[in-house]
All heavy atoms as TSV, in Angstrom:
chain	resi	resn	atom	element	x	y	z
A	1	MET	N	N	32.990	-15.587	12.477
A	1	MET	CA	C	31.813	-14.670	12.456
A	1	MET	C	C	31.924	-13.767	13.670
A	1	MET	O	O	31.811	-14.238	14.889
A	1	MET	CB	C	30.600	-15.455	12.410
A	1	MET	CG	C	29.344	-14.682	12.296
A	1	MET	SD	S	28.067	-15.722	11.853
A	1	MET	CE	C	26.644	-15.166	12.681
A	2	GLY	N	N	32.115	-12.437	13.571
A	2	GLY	CA	C	32.146	-11.533	14.647
A	2	GLY	C	C	30.758	-10.922	14.965
A	2	GLY	O	O	29.792	-11.133	14.270
A	3	VAL	N	N	30.741	-10.205	16.039
A	3	VAL	CA	C	29.519	-9.527	16.491
A	3	VAL	C	C	29.622	-8.075	16.009
A	3	VAL	O	O	30.528	-7.458	16.031
A	3	VAL	CB	C	29.457	-9.474	18.086
A	3	VAL	CG1	C	28.305	-8.828	18.535
A	3	VAL	CG2	C	29.514	-10.967	18.536
A	4	ASP	N	N	28.438	-7.683	15.439
A	4	ASP	CA	C	28.296	-6.281	14.932
A	4	ASP	C	C	28.305	-5.326	16.044
A	4	ASP	O	O	27.811	-5.701	17.189
A	4	ASP	CB	C	27.054	-6.189	14.200
A	4	ASP	CG	C	27.099	-6.911	12.759
A	4	ASP	OD1	O	28.262	-7.000	12.271
A	4	ASP	OD2	O	26.145	-7.200	12.229
A	5	ILE	N	N	28.767	-4.177	15.963
A	5	ILE	CA	C	28.849	-3.178	17.008
A	5	ILE	C	C	27.364	-2.888	17.432
A	5	ILE	O	O	26.629	-2.603	16.507
A	5	ILE	CB	C	29.622	-1.936	16.617
A	5	ILE	CG1	C	31.035	-2.096	16.411
A	5	ILE	CG2	C	29.382	-0.702	17.537
A	5	ILE	CD1	C	31.874	-1.049	15.947
A	6	GLY	N	N	27.067	-2.858	18.618
A	6	GLY	CA	C	25.759	-2.509	19.074
A	6	GLY	C	C	24.941	-3.823	19.444
A	6	GLY	O	O	23.810	-3.650	19.989
A	7	GLU	N	N	25.351	-4.914	18.894
A	7	GLU	CA	C	24.640	-6.216	19.148
A	7	GLU	C	C	24.963	-6.608	20.655
A	7	GLU	O	O	26.163	-6.544	21.106
A	7	GLU	CB	C	25.090	-7.271	18.205
A	7	GLU	CG	C	24.692	-6.986	16.796
A	7	GLU	CD	C	23.149	-7.119	16.623
A	7	GLU	OE1	O	22.514	-8.140	17.235
A	7	GLU	OE2	O	22.577	-6.380	15.871
A	8	PRO	N	N	24.007	-7.185	21.283
A	8	PRO	CA	C	24.307	-7.651	22.702
A	8	PRO	C	C	25.327	-8.710	22.624
A	8	PRO	O	O	25.256	-9.803	22.019
A	8	PRO	CB	C	22.995	-8.275	23.125
A	8	PRO	CG	C	21.967	-7.606	22.263
A	8	PRO	CD	C	22.564	-7.283	20.912
A	9	ASP	N	N	26.564	-8.480	23.194
A	9	ASP	CA	C	27.726	-9.386	23.152
A	9	ASP	C	C	28.180	-9.661	24.509
A	9	ASP	O	O	29.217	-10.417	24.538
A	9	ASP	CB	C	28.733	-8.897	22.129
A	9	ASP	CG	C	29.276	-7.549	22.504
A	9	ASP	OD1	O	28.734	-6.847	23.327
A	9	ASP	OD2	O	30.334	-7.138	21.923
A	10	CYS	N	N	27.668	-9.166	25.619
A	10	CYS	CA	C	28.040	-9.437	26.937
A	10	CYS	C	C	26.925	-9.963	27.785
A	10	CYS	O	O	25.832	-9.402	27.785
A	10	CYS	CB	C	28.534	-8.181	27.652
A	10	CYS	SG	S	30.076	-7.472	26.921
A	11	LYS	N	N	27.093	-11.169	28.421
A	11	LYS	CA	C	26.095	-11.667	29.209
A	11	LYS	C	C	26.406	-11.320	30.671
A	11	LYS	O	O	27.509	-11.643	31.206
A	11	LYS	CB	C	26.017	-13.093	29.019
A	11	LYS	CG	C	24.943	-13.914	29.729
A	11	LYS	CD	C	24.959	-15.416	29.389
A	11	LYS	CE	C	23.816	-16.046	29.955
A	11	LYS	NZ	N	23.742	-17.543	29.449
A	12	LEU	N	N	25.451	-10.735	31.360
A	12	LEU	CA	C	25.610	-10.405	32.762
A	12	LEU	C	C	24.772	-11.361	33.580
A	12	LEU	O	O	23.651	-11.512	33.377
A	12	LEU	CB	C	25.105	-8.942	33.038
A	12	LEU	CG	C	25.704	-7.883	32.297
A	12	LEU	CD1	C	25.052	-6.533	32.582
A	12	LEU	CD2	C	27.170	-7.780	32.551
A	13	VAL	N	N	25.438	-12.178	34.557
A	13	VAL	CA	C	24.697	-13.046	35.312
A	13	VAL	C	C	24.784	-12.549	36.721
A	13	VAL	O	O	25.806	-12.411	37.443
A	13	VAL	CB	C	25.356	-14.344	35.120
A	13	VAL	CG1	C	24.690	-15.476	36.047
A	13	VAL	CG2	C	25.430	-14.968	33.775
A	14	LYS	N	N	23.561	-12.370	37.288
A	14	LYS	CA	C	23.303	-11.930	38.709
A	14	LYS	C	C	24.059	-10.648	38.918
A	14	LYS	O	O	24.782	-10.444	39.932
A	14	LYS	CB	C	23.775	-13.055	39.635
A	14	LYS	CG	C	22.898	-14.189	39.507
A	14	LYS	CD	C	23.118	-15.259	40.591
A	14	LYS	CE	C	22.325	-16.442	40.502
A	14	LYS	NZ	N	22.595	-17.607	41.496
A	15	PRO	N	N	23.814	-9.570	38.074
A	15	PRO	CA	C	24.507	-8.346	38.312
A	15	PRO	C	C	23.951	-7.561	39.487
A	15	PRO	O	O	22.584	-7.707	39.769
A	15	PRO	CB	C	24.396	-7.577	37.035
A	15	PRO	CG	C	23.087	-8.139	36.490
A	15	PRO	CD	C	23.173	-9.567	36.906
A	16	PHE	N	N	24.735	-6.773	40.227
A	16	PHE	CA	C	24.165	-5.986	41.351
A	16	PHE	C	C	24.691	-4.552	41.092
A	16	PHE	O	O	25.637	-4.268	40.430
A	16	PHE	CB	C	24.664	-6.462	42.660
A	16	PHE	CG	C	23.932	-7.584	43.133
A	16	PHE	CD1	C	23.917	-8.892	42.606
A	16	PHE	CD2	C	23.029	-7.488	44.207
A	16	PHE	CE1	C	23.280	-10.037	43.100
A	16	PHE	CE2	C	22.219	-8.548	44.740
A	16	PHE	CZ	C	22.405	-9.802	44.130
A	17	VAL	N	N	23.870	-3.609	41.715
A	17	VAL	CA	C	24.261	-2.220	41.656
A	17	VAL	C	C	24.697	-1.814	42.975
A	17	VAL	O	O	24.127	-2.196	44.021
A	17	VAL	CB	C	23.035	-1.369	41.206
A	17	VAL	CG1	C	23.291	0.174	41.338
A	17	VAL	CG2	C	22.579	-1.712	39.895
A	18	ILE	N	N	25.774	-0.923	43.153
A	18	ILE	CA	C	26.178	-0.507	44.451
A	18	ILE	C	C	25.368	0.884	44.534
A	18	ILE	O	O	25.480	1.795	43.893
A	18	ILE	CB	C	27.760	-0.154	44.371
A	18	ILE	CG1	C	28.616	-1.408	44.167
A	18	ILE	CG2	C	28.153	0.404	45.771
A	18	ILE	CD1	C	29.921	-1.166	43.818
A	19	THR	N	N	24.701	0.921	45.795
A	19	THR	CA	C	23.806	2.113	46.114
A	19	THR	C	C	24.725	3.231	46.821
A	19	THR	O	O	25.904	2.964	47.066
A	19	THR	CB	C	22.713	1.679	46.978
A	19	THR	OG1	O	23.240	1.327	48.300
A	19	THR	CG2	C	21.916	0.503	46.448
A	20	GLU	N	N	23.967	4.293	46.909
A	20	GLU	CA	C	24.692	5.450	47.614
A	20	GLU	C	C	25.095	5.028	49.083
A	20	GLU	O	O	26.055	5.661	49.629
A	20	GLU	CB	C	23.867	6.661	47.537
A	20	GLU	CG	C	23.650	7.311	46.241
A	20	GLU	CD	C	22.780	8.624	46.227
A	20	GLU	OE1	O	22.645	9.201	47.355
A	20	GLU	OE2	O	22.347	8.962	45.218
A	21	ASN	N	N	24.412	4.067	49.663
A	21	ASN	CA	C	24.638	3.699	51.042
A	21	ASN	C	C	25.694	2.488	50.991
A	21	ASN	O	O	25.885	2.022	52.065
A	21	ASN	CB	C	23.371	3.120	51.662
A	21	ASN	CG	C	22.362	4.223	51.789
A	21	ASN	OD1	O	22.648	5.416	51.933
A	21	ASN	ND2	N	21.115	3.949	51.642
A	22	LYS	N	N	26.362	2.342	49.857
A	22	LYS	CA	C	27.318	1.281	49.768
A	22	LYS	C	C	26.713	-0.186	49.968
A	22	LYS	O	O	27.474	-1.043	50.658
A	22	LYS	CB	C	28.412	1.630	50.552
A	22	LYS	CG	C	29.211	2.850	50.209
A	22	LYS	CD	C	30.465	3.117	50.974
A	22	LYS	CE	C	31.064	4.535	50.527
A	22	LYS	NZ	N	32.262	4.786	51.346
A	23	THR	N	N	25.528	-0.346	49.702
A	23	THR	CA	C	24.887	-1.662	49.787
A	23	THR	C	C	24.746	-2.117	48.373
A	23	THR	O	O	24.860	-1.354	47.350
A	23	THR	CB	C	23.558	-1.621	50.526
A	23	THR	OG1	O	22.627	-0.717	49.746
A	23	THR	CG2	C	23.683	-1.224	51.834
A	24	LEU	N	N	24.433	-3.437	48.203
A	24	LEU	CA	C	24.239	-4.065	46.903
A	24	LEU	C	C	22.745	-4.258	46.723
A	24	LEU	O	O	22.105	-4.854	47.637
A	24	LEU	CB	C	25.067	-5.407	46.728
A	24	LEU	CG	C	26.452	-5.178	46.826
A	24	LEU	CD1	C	27.198	-6.554	46.797
A	24	LEU	CD2	C	26.997	-4.406	45.508
A	25	GLU	N	N	22.307	-4.110	45.582
A	25	GLU	CA	C	20.863	-4.393	45.185
A	25	GLU	C	C	20.937	-4.905	43.793
A	25	GLU	O	O	21.636	-4.453	42.921
A	25	GLU	CB	C	19.925	-3.290	45.367
A	25	GLU	CG	C	20.181	-2.082	44.597
A	25	GLU	CD	C	19.112	-0.958	44.841
A	25	GLU	OE1	O	18.829	-0.782	45.977
A	25	GLU	OE2	O	18.607	-0.336	43.921
A	26	PRO	N	N	19.995	-5.944	43.419
A	26	PRO	CA	C	19.908	-6.505	42.183
A	26	PRO	C	C	19.733	-5.513	41.091
A	26	PRO	O	O	18.901	-4.534	41.225
A	26	PRO	CB	C	18.835	-7.604	42.253
A	26	PRO	CG	C	18.677	-7.793	43.642
A	26	PRO	CD	C	19.094	-6.512	44.434
A	27	PHE	N	N	20.431	-5.615	40.000
A	27	PHE	CA	C	20.226	-4.784	38.797
A	27	PHE	C	C	18.795	-4.779	38.295
A	27	PHE	O	O	18.239	-5.921	38.120
A	27	PHE	CB	C	21.217	-5.274	37.699
A	27	PHE	CG	C	21.226	-4.523	36.490
A	27	PHE	CD1	C	21.684	-3.200	36.480
A	27	PHE	CD2	C	20.926	-5.010	35.268
A	27	PHE	CE1	C	21.784	-2.512	35.251
A	27	PHE	CE2	C	20.942	-4.441	34.041
A	27	PHE	CZ	C	21.417	-3.088	34.093
A	28	LEU	N	N	18.215	-3.675	38.158
A	28	LEU	CA	C	16.829	-3.464	37.513
A	28	LEU	C	C	15.845	-4.218	38.362
A	28	LEU	O	O	14.711	-4.623	37.841
A	28	LEU	CB	C	16.801	-3.979	36.131
A	28	LEU	CG	C	17.632	-3.134	35.102
A	28	LEU	CD1	C	17.512	-3.724	33.778
A	28	LEU	CD2	C	17.212	-1.645	35.165
A	29	HIS	N	N	16.043	-4.404	39.689
A	29	HIS	CA	C	15.080	-5.249	40.497
A	29	HIS	C	C	13.769	-4.692	40.607
A	29	HIS	O	O	12.704	-5.426	40.817
A	29	HIS	CB	C	15.678	-5.481	41.886
A	29	HIS	CG	C	15.703	-4.280	42.776
A	29	HIS	ND1	N	14.697	-4.044	43.691
A	29	HIS	CD2	C	16.466	-3.206	42.751
A	29	HIS	CE1	C	14.921	-2.858	44.294
A	29	HIS	NE2	N	16.034	-2.342	43.840
A	30	THR	N	N	13.521	-3.355	40.495
A	30	THR	CA	C	12.286	-2.757	40.495
A	30	THR	C	C	11.433	-2.978	39.171
A	30	THR	O	O	10.262	-2.769	39.058
A	30	THR	CB	C	12.245	-1.324	40.816
A	30	THR	OG1	O	12.975	-0.673	39.857
A	30	THR	CG2	C	12.879	-0.984	42.273
A	31	TYR	N	N	12.015	-3.555	38.116
A	31	TYR	CA	C	11.441	-3.599	36.898
A	31	TYR	C	C	11.266	-5.159	36.408
A	31	TYR	O	O	10.441	-5.334	35.465
A	31	TYR	CB	C	12.225	-2.871	35.800
A	31	TYR	CG	C	12.450	-1.396	36.057
A	31	TYR	CD1	C	13.505	-0.901	36.582
A	31	TYR	CD2	C	11.376	-0.523	35.996
A	31	TYR	CE1	C	13.685	0.463	36.843
A	31	TYR	CE2	C	11.369	0.863	36.313
A	31	TYR	CZ	C	12.589	1.291	36.731
A	31	TYR	OH	O	12.802	2.619	37.143
A	32	THR	N	N	12.205	-6.022	36.839
A	32	THR	CA	C	12.088	-7.369	36.456
A	32	THR	C	C	12.643	-8.428	37.489
A	32	THR	O	O	13.417	-7.978	38.310
A	32	THR	CB	C	12.965	-7.537	35.102
A	32	THR	OG1	O	12.845	-8.900	34.726
A	32	THR	CG2	C	14.513	-7.225	35.398
A	33	LYS	N	N	12.217	-9.614	37.445
A	33	LYS	CA	C	12.830	-10.623	38.190
A	33	LYS	C	C	13.927	-11.392	37.603
A	33	LYS	O	O	14.577	-12.260	38.167
A	33	LYS	CB	C	11.591	-11.651	38.669
A	33	LYS	CG	C	10.516	-11.074	39.467
A	33	LYS	CD	C	10.972	-10.748	40.777
A	33	LYS	CE	C	9.676	-10.218	41.600
A	33	LYS	NZ	N	10.116	-9.641	42.771
A	34	GLN	N	N	14.335	-10.928	36.350
A	34	GLN	CA	C	15.333	-11.682	35.660
A	34	GLN	C	C	16.719	-11.449	36.344
A	34	GLN	O	O	16.896	-10.398	37.021
A	34	GLN	CB	C	15.558	-10.963	34.307
A	34	GLN	CG	C	14.591	-11.480	33.197
A	34	GLN	CD	C	14.875	-10.737	31.875
A	34	GLN	OE1	O	13.986	-10.128	31.465
A	34	GLN	NE2	N	16.097	-11.031	31.326
A	35	ASP	N	N	17.521	-12.458	36.264
A	35	ASP	CA	C	18.882	-12.329	36.879
A	35	ASP	C	C	19.980	-12.511	35.832
A	35	ASP	O	O	21.233	-12.577	36.126
A	35	ASP	CB	C	19.100	-13.176	38.082
A	35	ASP	CG	C	19.119	-14.641	37.722
A	35	ASP	OD1	O	18.892	-14.966	36.560
A	35	ASP	OD2	O	19.458	-15.394	38.627
A	36	THR	N	N	19.554	-12.588	34.507
A	36	THR	CA	C	20.605	-12.645	33.490
A	36	THR	C	C	20.176	-11.639	32.398
A	36	THR	O	O	18.941	-11.524	32.113
A	36	THR	CB	C	20.545	-14.157	32.849
A	36	THR	OG1	O	20.872	-15.090	33.850
A	36	THR	CG2	C	21.586	-14.234	31.721
A	37	PHE	N	N	21.156	-10.909	31.890
A	37	PHE	CA	C	20.907	-9.725	31.003
A	37	PHE	C	C	21.934	-9.849	29.944
A	37	PHE	O	O	23.047	-10.126	30.096
A	37	PHE	CB	C	21.026	-8.439	31.626
A	37	PHE	CG	C	20.011	-8.241	32.820
A	37	PHE	CD1	C	20.353	-8.646	34.044
A	37	PHE	CD2	C	18.752	-7.733	32.579
A	37	PHE	CE1	C	19.373	-8.491	35.211
A	37	PHE	CE2	C	17.840	-7.632	33.611
A	37	PHE	CZ	C	18.215	-7.963	34.965
A	38	MET	N	N	21.485	-9.527	28.698
A	38	MET	CA	C	22.483	-9.277	27.585
A	38	MET	C	C	22.629	-7.822	27.409
A	38	MET	O	O	21.717	-6.974	27.496
A	38	MET	CB	C	21.915	-9.962	26.344
A	38	MET	CG	C	21.714	-11.443	26.362
A	38	MET	SD	S	23.357	-12.263	26.686
A	38	MET	CE	C	24.231	-11.901	25.159
A	39	MET	N	N	23.909	-7.400	27.192
A	39	MET	CA	C	24.226	-5.953	27.018
A	39	MET	C	C	25.362	-5.801	25.941
A	39	MET	O	O	26.206	-6.711	25.735
A	39	MET	CB	C	24.710	-5.510	28.318
A	39	MET	CG	C	25.020	-3.909	28.414
A	39	MET	SD	S	25.642	-3.369	29.941
A	39	MET	CE	C	24.173	-3.347	30.780
A	40	SER	N	N	25.242	-4.760	25.242
A	40	SER	CA	C	26.177	-4.461	24.211
A	40	SER	C	C	27.440	-3.908	24.877
A	40	SER	O	O	27.415	-3.147	25.837
A	40	SER	CB	C	25.623	-3.472	23.250
A	40	SER	OG	O	24.548	-3.822	22.688
A	41	SER	N	N	28.547	-4.452	24.532
A	41	SER	CA	C	29.900	-3.958	25.025
A	41	SER	C	C	30.117	-2.488	24.933
A	41	SER	O	O	30.827	-1.846	25.822
A	41	SER	CB	C	31.082	-4.782	24.517
A	41	SER	OG	O	31.121	-4.583	23.160
A	42	ASP	N	N	29.559	-1.800	23.951
A	42	ASP	CA	C	29.774	-0.419	23.876
A	42	ASP	C	C	28.917	0.405	24.839
A	42	ASP	O	O	29.138	1.598	24.937
A	42	ASP	CB	C	29.383	0.023	22.413
A	42	ASP	CG	C	27.973	-0.118	22.096
A	42	ASP	OD1	O	27.231	-0.925	22.642
A	42	ASP	OD2	O	27.454	0.552	21.186
A	43	LYS	N	N	28.148	-0.269	25.684
A	43	LYS	CA	C	27.405	0.377	26.811
A	43	LYS	C	C	28.216	0.277	28.115
A	43	LYS	O	O	27.832	0.934	29.116
A	43	LYS	CB	C	25.993	-0.218	26.974
A	43	LYS	CG	C	25.150	-0.189	25.745
A	43	LYS	CD	C	24.761	1.271	25.359
A	43	LYS	CE	C	23.853	1.180	24.213
A	43	LYS	NZ	N	24.322	1.842	23.002
A	44	ILE	N	N	29.269	-0.451	28.130
A	44	ILE	CA	C	30.062	-0.686	29.359
A	44	ILE	C	C	31.169	0.453	29.482
A	44	ILE	O	O	31.822	0.612	28.564
A	44	ILE	CB	C	30.668	-2.044	29.380
A	44	ILE	CG1	C	29.624	-3.062	29.425
A	44	ILE	CG2	C	31.557	-2.207	30.660
A	44	ILE	CD1	C	30.028	-4.480	29.308
A	45	LEU	N	N	31.073	1.210	30.571
A	45	LEU	CA	C	32.051	2.340	30.692
A	45	LEU	C	C	33.300	1.891	31.338
A	45	LEU	O	O	34.334	2.351	30.891
A	45	LEU	CB	C	31.333	3.466	31.533
A	45	LEU	CG	C	30.151	3.981	30.908
A	45	LEU	CD1	C	29.587	5.119	31.881
A	45	LEU	CD2	C	30.369	4.737	29.554
A	46	THR	N	N	33.223	1.039	32.391
A	46	THR	CA	C	34.398	0.808	33.215
A	46	THR	C	C	34.252	-0.620	33.754
A	46	THR	O	O	33.231	-1.062	34.180
A	46	THR	CB	C	34.539	1.727	34.301
A	46	THR	OG1	O	34.560	3.093	33.876
A	46	THR	CG2	C	35.813	1.525	35.061
A	47	LEU	N	N	35.362	-1.391	33.761
A	47	LEU	CA	C	35.431	-2.712	34.448
A	47	LEU	C	C	36.595	-2.625	35.496
A	47	LEU	O	O	37.632	-2.188	35.174
A	47	LEU	CB	C	35.778	-3.761	33.431
A	47	LEU	CG	C	34.756	-4.107	32.387
A	47	LEU	CD1	C	35.182	-5.117	31.438
A	47	LEU	CD2	C	33.424	-4.499	32.989
A	48	VAL	N	N	36.265	-3.025	36.666
A	48	VAL	CA	C	37.161	-2.975	37.716
A	48	VAL	C	C	37.218	-4.214	38.571
A	48	VAL	O	O	36.116	-4.922	38.650
A	48	VAL	CB	C	37.151	-1.695	38.598
A	48	VAL	CG1	C	37.331	-0.471	37.828
A	48	VAL	CG2	C	35.789	-1.666	39.329
A	49	ASP	N	N	38.229	-4.549	39.380
A	49	ASP	CA	C	38.089	-5.596	40.345
A	49	ASP	C	C	37.613	-4.984	41.577
A	49	ASP	O	O	38.009	-3.987	42.128
A	49	ASP	CB	C	39.480	-6.166	40.566
A	49	ASP	CG	C	40.052	-7.051	39.392
A	49	ASP	OD1	O	39.237	-7.574	38.649
A	49	ASP	OD2	O	41.298	-7.004	39.101
A	50	PRO	N	N	36.633	-5.738	42.243
A	50	PRO	CA	C	35.961	-5.272	43.517
A	50	PRO	C	C	37.011	-5.373	44.689
A	50	PRO	O	O	37.954	-6.244	44.631
A	50	PRO	CB	C	34.800	-6.202	43.660
A	50	PRO	CG	C	35.169	-7.463	43.088
A	50	PRO	CD	C	36.049	-7.064	41.857
A	51	THR	N	N	36.845	-4.644	45.690
A	51	THR	CA	C	37.510	-4.783	46.974
A	51	THR	C	C	37.173	-6.205	47.581
A	51	THR	O	O	36.040	-6.647	47.285
A	51	THR	CB	C	37.286	-3.682	48.076
A	51	THR	OG1	O	35.817	-3.791	48.300
A	51	THR	CG2	C	37.628	-2.268	47.534
A	52	PRO	N	N	38.053	-6.800	48.378
A	52	PRO	CA	C	37.626	-8.073	48.928
A	52	PRO	C	C	36.407	-8.037	49.723
A	52	PRO	O	O	35.609	-8.944	49.683
A	52	PRO	CB	C	38.945	-8.382	49.958
A	52	PRO	CG	C	40.026	-7.603	49.260
A	52	PRO	CD	C	39.357	-6.411	48.577
A	53	THR	N	N	36.067	-6.908	50.438
A	53	THR	CA	C	34.866	-6.815	51.222
A	53	THR	C	C	33.661	-6.866	50.314
A	53	THR	O	O	32.666	-7.482	50.539
A	53	THR	CB	C	34.929	-5.530	52.098
A	53	THR	OG1	O	36.030	-5.591	52.870
A	53	THR	CG2	C	33.651	-5.394	52.976
A	54	LEU	N	N	33.677	-6.051	49.308
A	54	LEU	CA	C	32.642	-6.003	48.355
A	54	LEU	C	C	32.388	-7.334	47.685
A	54	LEU	O	O	31.243	-7.811	47.496
A	54	LEU	CB	C	32.785	-4.934	47.331
A	54	LEU	CG	C	31.647	-4.716	46.286
A	54	LEU	CD1	C	30.387	-4.294	46.980
A	54	LEU	CD2	C	32.091	-3.635	45.228
A	55	LEU	N	N	33.445	-7.970	47.254
A	55	LEU	CA	C	33.330	-9.253	46.687
A	55	LEU	C	C	32.765	-10.241	47.609
A	55	LEU	O	O	31.939	-11.092	47.249
A	55	LEU	CB	C	34.786	-9.710	46.141
A	55	LEU	CG	C	34.815	-11.186	45.571
A	55	LEU	CD1	C	33.863	-11.196	44.300
A	55	LEU	CD2	C	36.303	-11.505	45.224
A	56	GLU	N	N	33.160	-10.268	48.788
A	56	GLU	CA	C	32.504	-11.122	49.827
A	56	GLU	C	C	30.993	-11.026	49.988
A	56	GLU	O	O	30.203	-11.842	50.141
A	56	GLU	CB	C	33.223	-10.974	51.218
A	56	GLU	CG	C	32.770	-11.796	52.253
A	56	GLU	CD	C	33.618	-11.792	53.568
A	56	GLU	OE1	O	34.651	-11.173	53.540
A	56	GLU	OE2	O	32.999	-12.197	54.563
A	57	LYS	N	N	30.555	-9.624	49.949
A	57	LYS	CA	C	29.146	-9.313	50.184
A	57	LYS	C	C	28.462	-9.950	48.903
A	57	LYS	O	O	27.326	-10.432	49.017
A	57	LYS	CB	C	28.973	-7.833	50.247
A	57	LYS	CG	C	29.299	-7.121	51.537
A	57	LYS	CD	C	29.077	-5.616	51.429
A	57	LYS	CE	C	29.498	-4.966	52.739
A	57	LYS	NZ	N	29.305	-3.591	52.597
A	58	TYR	N	N	29.007	-9.772	47.634
A	58	TYR	CA	C	28.364	-10.238	46.478
A	58	TYR	C	C	28.255	-11.630	46.507
A	58	TYR	O	O	27.157	-12.233	46.255
A	58	TYR	CB	C	29.234	-9.726	45.324
A	58	TYR	CG	C	28.717	-10.278	44.032
A	58	TYR	CD1	C	27.538	-9.822	43.358
A	58	TYR	CD2	C	29.331	-11.335	43.354
A	58	TYR	CE1	C	26.983	-10.372	42.261
A	58	TYR	CE2	C	28.895	-11.833	42.269
A	58	TYR	CZ	C	27.779	-11.427	41.487
A	58	TYR	OH	O	27.324	-11.926	40.443
A	59	GLU	N	N	29.336	-12.374	46.972
A	59	GLU	CA	C	29.320	-13.833	46.969
A	59	GLU	C	C	28.236	-14.367	48.002
A	59	GLU	O	O	27.600	-15.333	47.766
A	59	GLU	CB	C	30.731	-14.385	47.174
A	59	GLU	CG	C	31.611	-14.175	46.080
A	59	GLU	CD	C	33.037	-14.599	46.363
A	59	GLU	OE1	O	33.403	-14.598	47.534
A	59	GLU	OE2	O	33.803	-14.790	45.426
A	60	ASP	N	N	28.106	-13.617	49.076
A	60	ASP	CA	C	27.109	-14.042	50.033
A	60	ASP	C	C	25.703	-13.924	49.429
A	60	ASP	O	O	24.788	-14.732	49.745
A	60	ASP	CB	C	27.140	-13.256	51.263
A	60	ASP	CG	C	28.404	-13.602	52.124
A	60	ASP	OD1	O	28.871	-14.656	52.021
A	60	ASP	OD2	O	28.752	-12.891	53.123
A	61	LEU	N	N	25.425	-12.862	48.635
A	61	LEU	CA	C	24.190	-12.634	48.132
A	61	LEU	C	C	23.720	-13.597	46.939
A	61	LEU	O	O	22.638	-13.838	46.815
A	61	LEU	CB	C	24.095	-11.211	47.537
A	61	LEU	CG	C	24.034	-10.037	48.511
A	61	LEU	CD1	C	24.353	-8.665	47.825
A	61	LEU	CD2	C	22.616	-10.085	49.217
A	62	ILE	N	N	24.710	-14.109	46.281
A	62	ILE	CA	C	24.398	-15.049	45.180
A	62	ILE	C	C	24.487	-16.500	45.480
A	62	ILE	O	O	24.101	-17.432	44.678
A	62	ILE	CB	C	25.259	-14.780	43.911
A	62	ILE	CG1	C	26.726	-15.120	44.167
A	62	ILE	CG2	C	25.133	-13.368	43.397
A	62	ILE	CD1	C	27.562	-15.098	42.971
A	63	LYS	N	N	24.782	-16.800	46.794
A	63	LYS	CA	C	24.779	-18.186	47.236
A	63	LYS	C	C	23.380	-18.819	47.009
A	63	LYS	O	O	22.379	-18.157	47.365
A	63	LYS	CB	C	25.160	-18.326	48.671
A	63	LYS	CG	C	26.543	-18.150	49.039
A	63	LYS	CD	C	26.918	-18.364	50.440
A	63	LYS	CE	C	28.420	-18.160	50.812
A	63	LYS	NZ	N	28.610	-18.070	52.266
A	64	GLU	N	N	23.435	-20.014	46.725
A	64	GLU	CA	C	22.039	-20.723	46.478
A	64	GLU	C	C	21.624	-21.458	47.723
A	64	GLU	O	O	22.436	-21.842	48.491
A	64	GLU	CB	C	22.078	-21.555	45.207
A	64	GLU	CG	C	22.205	-20.648	44.078
A	64	GLU	CD	C	22.128	-21.443	42.713
A	64	GLU	OE1	O	21.774	-22.656	42.770
A	64	GLU	OE2	O	22.416	-20.940	41.753
């Protein structure tokens, strides 16, 4: 059984946005306290591997 196009088929856990100042802030933080989101894959434009520095910043932010 496949997923229909447009159905939420990607789970984002603790996503962050890179700001113009090259800092990280939680995705949609001004609208919700949620840290898990469902998104349709047809809404994703690009997937890339982060630089080591950016990955380290992200990992520091999500530590519990």
